[in-house]
C-alpha positions as CSV (number, residue, x, y, z in Angstrom):
1,M,-0.2,0.1,0.3
2,H,2.0,2.5,-1.2
3,D,1.8,6.2,-0.3
4,T,3.5,9.5,0.5
5,A,1.9,10.1,3.9
6,S,-0.9,7.4,4.8
7,P,-1.7,8.1,8.4
8,C,-5.1,7.0,7.6
9,A,-5.1,9.5,10.5
10,T,-6.5,9.6,13.8
11,V,-9.6,7.3,12.7
12,S,-8.5,6.6,15.6
13,Q,-8.9,8.8,18.2
14,D,-11.3,11.1,16.2
15,V,-13.6,7.8,15.5
16,A,-13.0,6.7,19.5
17,D,-14.8,9.6,21.2
18,S,-18.0,8.2,19.6
19,A,-17.8,6.0,23.2
20,Y,-17.3,8.8,25.1
21,F,-19.6,9.5,27.3
22,P,-18.9,12.0,30.5
23,A,-20.5,12.1,33.2
24,V,-23.4,14.3,33.7
25,A,-24.1,17.0,37.3
26,A,-26.9,14.6,39.0
27,P,-27.4,11.5,38.6
28,D,-31.9,11.9,37.7
29,S,-30.5,14.4,34.8
30,V,-32.8,14.1,32.3
31,S,-31.3,17.3,30.8
32,E,-29.2,17.6,27.8
33,A,-25.7,17.7,28.9
34,P,-22.8,17.8,26.0
35,R,-20.7,15.4,25.2
36,H,-18.6,16.2,22.0
37,S,-17.5,19.9,20.9
38,A,-18.2,20.6,17.7
39,L,-14.3,20.2,16.7
40,V,-14.0,16.8,17.5
41,R,-17.5,16.0,15.6
42,V,-16.0,17.8,12.5
43,T,-12.9,15.9,13.2
44,H,-15.0,12.9,13.8
45,W,-16.4,12.1,10.8
46,T,-13.3,14.1,7.8
47,T,-11.5,11.2,10.1
48,A,-14.2,8.6,9.3
49,L,-14.7,9.7,5.5
50,S,-10.8,10.2,4.6
51,F,-10.1,6.6,6.1
52,L,-12.8,5.2,3.7
53,G,-10.7,6.7,1.3
54,L,-7.1,5.7,2.0
55,L,-8.4,2.2,2.6
56,V,-10.5,1.8,-0.6
57,S,-7.4,3.3,-2.7
58,G,-5.1,1.6,-0.5
59,I,-6.4,-1.6,-1.7
60,A,-6.6,-0.9,-5.1
61,I,-2.3,-0.2,-5.2
62,L,-2.3,-3.0,-3.5
63,L,-4.1,-5.5,-6.0
64,A,-1.0,-3.7,-8.5
65,H,1.3,-6.2,-6.8
66,P,-0.4,-8.1,-3.8
67,R,3.4,-9.1,-2.7
68,L,4.9,-8.5,0.4
69,Y,8.6,-8.6,0.6
70,W,11.4,-7.3,3.2
71,G,14.6,-4.6,2.4
72,E,15.3,-2.4,0.0
73,T,13.9,-4.0,-3.1
74,G,11.1,-6.8,-3.9
75,A,10.1,-7.9,-7.3
76,V,8.8,-10.4,-9.0
77,G,10.7,-13.6,-8.8
78,T,12.1,-12.2,-6.3
79,P,11.4,-14.2,-2.5
80,S,8.4,-12.5,-0.7
81,L,7.8,-12.2,2.7
82,I,4.1,-12.5,2.5
83,D,2.1,-13.5,-0.3
84,L,-1.8,-12.4,0.2
85,P,-4.5,-14.1,-2.0
86,L,-5.2,-11.9,-4.1
87,P,-5.4,-11.6,-8.0
88,F,-2.7,-9.2,-9.4
89,M,-3.9,-6.4,-11.2
90,L,-1.5,-4.6,-12.8
91,T,-3.1,-1.6,-14.8
92,G,-6.0,0.7,-14.4
93,Q,-6.9,1.2,-10.8
94,S,-2.8,2.2,-9.6
95,G,-3.3,5.6,-11.1
96,W,-6.1,6.6,-9.5
97,G,-5.6,5.1,-6.6
98,R,-2.4,6.8,-6.1
99,S,-3.8,9.8,-6.6
100,L,-7.1,9.9,-4.0
101,H,-4.4,8.0,-1.2
102,F,-2.0,11.1,-1.7
103,F,-5.3,13.3,-1.2
104,A,-6.8,11.1,1.3
105,A,-3.9,11.0,3.0
106,W,-2.7,14.5,3.9
107,I,-6.2,15.2,4.9
108,S,-6.3,12.7,7.6
109,V,-3.1,14.3,8.7
110,L,-4.2,17.8,8.5
111,T,-7.4,17.6,10.5
112,G,-5.2,14.6,13.2
113,L,-2.6,17.6,13.9
114,L,-5.6,19.9,14.5
115,Y,-7.6,17.3,16.6
116,V,-4.3,16.5,18.9
117,V,-3.1,19.9,19.4
118,H,-6.7,20.1,20.8
119,G,-6.2,17.5,23.0
120,M,-3.1,18.8,24.3
121,V,-5.3,22.1,24.8
122,T,-8.4,21.2,26.2
123,R,-5.7,18.5,28.5
124,H,-8.6,15.9,26.6
125,F,-6.3,12.7,26.6
126,R,-4.5,13.2,30.3
127,R,-8.6,13.9,31.6
128,H,-10.7,11.9,29.4
129,L,-8.0,8.5,28.0
130,L,-4.5,8.5,30.6
131,P,-5.9,5.4,33.0
132,A,-6.0,5.5,36.6
133,T,-2.9,3.8,38.6
134,V,-5.6,2.0,39.7
135,D,-7.3,0.3,36.6
136,L,-4.3,-1.0,36.0
137,T,-4.3,-3.7,37.8
138,W,-4.6,-7.2,35.9
139,R,-7.9,-7.9,38.2
140,A,-8.9,-4.0,36.8
141,I,-7.9,-5.2,33.0
142,A,-9.0,-8.6,33.3
143,R,-12.3,-7.6,34.2
144,V,-13.3,-5.7,31.2
145,V,-11.6,-8.4,29.4
146,S,-14.2,-10.9,30.6
147,S,-17.0,-8.2,30.1
148,H,-15.9,-7.7,26.1
149,M,-15.4,-11.6,25.6
150,R,-18.9,-12.0,27.2
151,L,-20.6,-9.2,24.9
152,R,-21.7,-7.8,28.1
153,P,-22.9,-3.9,27.8
154,P,-21.0,-1.3,30.0
155,G,-24.0,-0.3,32.4
156,G,-24.5,2.5,34.7
157,E,-21.3,4.7,35.2
158,D,-19.4,2.2,33.4
159,A,-21.1,3.3,29.6
160,L,-20.6,7.3,30.9
161,G,-17.2,6.4,30.3
162,Y,-14.0,4.6,28.6
163,N,-13.0,1.6,30.7
164,V,-9.5,1.3,31.5
165,L,-9.2,-1.4,28.0
166,Q,-10.4,1.0,26.1
167,R,-8.4,4.2,27.0
168,L,-5.6,1.8,26.8
169,T,-6.7,1.4,22.7
170,Y,-6.9,4.9,21.7
171,L,-3.8,5.8,23.7
172,G,-2.0,2.9,20.8
173,V,-3.7,4.1,17.8
174,V,-2.9,7.8,18.4
175,F,0.2,7.4,19.8
176,V,1.3,4.0,18.4
177,L,0.2,3.2,15.1
178,F,-0.8,6.0,13.8
179,P,2.8,7.7,13.9
180,L,4.0,4.6,12.2
181,M,1.2,5.2,9.8
182,I,3.0,8.1,8.7
183,W,6.5,7.0,9.3
184,T,6.6,4.7,7.1
185,G,4.4,6.3,4.5
186,L,6.9,9.3,4.0
187,A,9.3,6.2,4.1
188,M,8.2,4.2,0.8
189,S,8.5,8.6,-0.4
190,P,11.8,8.8,-2.0
191,A,11.5,12.4,-2.5
192,I,11.0,12.6,1.0
193,T,14.0,9.9,1.5
194,S,16.6,11.2,-0.8
195,V,16.1,14.5,1.3
196,V,15.5,12.4,4.6
197,P,17.4,8.7,4.5
198,A,16.9,7.9,7.8
199,L,13.4,7.5,7.5
200,V,13.4,4.2,5.7
201,D,17.3,3.5,6.4
202,V,15.6,2.9,10.1
203,L,13.0,0.7,8.7
204,G,15.6,-1.2,6.5
205,G,14.3,-0.5,2.7
206,Q,11.0,0.9,1.1
207,Q,9.8,-2.8,0.9
208,S,10.2,-3.0,5.3
209,A,8.3,0.2,4.8
210,R,5.4,-1.1,2.9
211,T,5.1,-4.0,4.4
212,I,4.6,-2.6,8.1
213,H,3.1,0.1,6.2
214,F,0.2,-2.6,4.9
215,L,0.8,-4.6,8.7
216,V,-0.3,-1.7,10.6
217,A,-2.8,-0.9,8.5
218,S,-5.0,-3.8,8.9
219,A,-4.7,-3.8,13.0
220,L,-6.3,-0.2,12.4
221,V,-8.9,-1.7,9.9
222,V,-9.6,-4.3,12.9
223,F,-9.7,-1.1,15.5
224,L,-12.4,-0.1,13.3
225,V,-14.4,-3.2,13.0
226,V,-14.7,-4.0,16.7
227,H,-15.3,0.2,17.6
228,V,-18.7,0.5,15.7
229,A,-19.2,-3.8,17.3
230,M,-18.9,-2.2,20.6
231,V,-20.4,1.4,20.0
232,C,-23.6,-1.0,18.3
233,L,-23.7,-3.3,21.3
234,A,-23.3,0.2,24.7
235,G,-26.0,2.0,22.4
236,F,-25.6,2.6,18.4
237,G,-28.8,5.4,17.8
238,V,-27.2,7.6,21.1
239,R,-23.9,6.8,20.4
240,M,-24.6,8.4,16.8
241,R,-27.0,10.9,18.1
242,T,-24.3,12.6,20.6
243,M,-21.5,12.2,17.5
244,I,-23.7,14.3,15.6
245,T,-25.3,16.9,17.5
246,G,-23.0,16.5,20.1
247,S,-25.9,16.2,22.9
248,G,-27.9,13.3,24.9
249,T,-29.1,12.5,27.6
250,R,-26.8,10.3,30.6
251,N,-30.8,8.5,31.0
252,E,-30.4,8.0,27.5
253,A,-26.9,6.1,27.5
254,S,-28.5,4.6,30.6
255,S,-31.0,3.0,28.3
256,Q,-29.4,1.7,26.0
257,T,-27.1,-0.4,27.7
258,A,-29.5,-1.9,30.3
259,G,-30.0,-5.4,29.7
């Protein structure tokens, strides 16, 4: 999945915010409670659209040569690291795929930068994503994993915020996977690596960067699928409403996750 800067970026963190419900002041309150700022909602949907463009164009690029290698070079007739069960489509889709990938990647990068700056300034990451020490015990993590494995929807206060598994996952997506996508995307660009060769040298070559890029992109797709599934489990209607309108009620969140 060759591109010049592909972060699929921040799909993740912006997408992750659709599951966030900060507590309101009174437990019995049924009044409207703001949950997402306009900036969060705009960056969320912008990222969702750019990620769709990256996914479609990435598949088109991959079909031109569905084999992955390690090192600096790789071609038909040389040993491959992974042979994907996809057909070779050497003509037709690669040109528009690269153009769309480049365009969607930079939209995603700029949107992600805006979101990260906003999160730093408002201390969103510290207040909503950094796990408390007490939640980092094996017992606490095992309890959350068990609930997820049983497809048990969150209830009560758990329905109004991130659990420790969500927090760790979102932090990993935002600060590990997406930066790695950007890095490997830049490392596949000859124009960039001719100026900063260390970008690709550290990874072991352009084909190594391409393979890492593909694996990280696959991890992001898995994250997206699981995220959407958990949003549906926790209450799709109220989650979508808050990400579109920016508000909802506490009772809505609790009622959709009860039972």
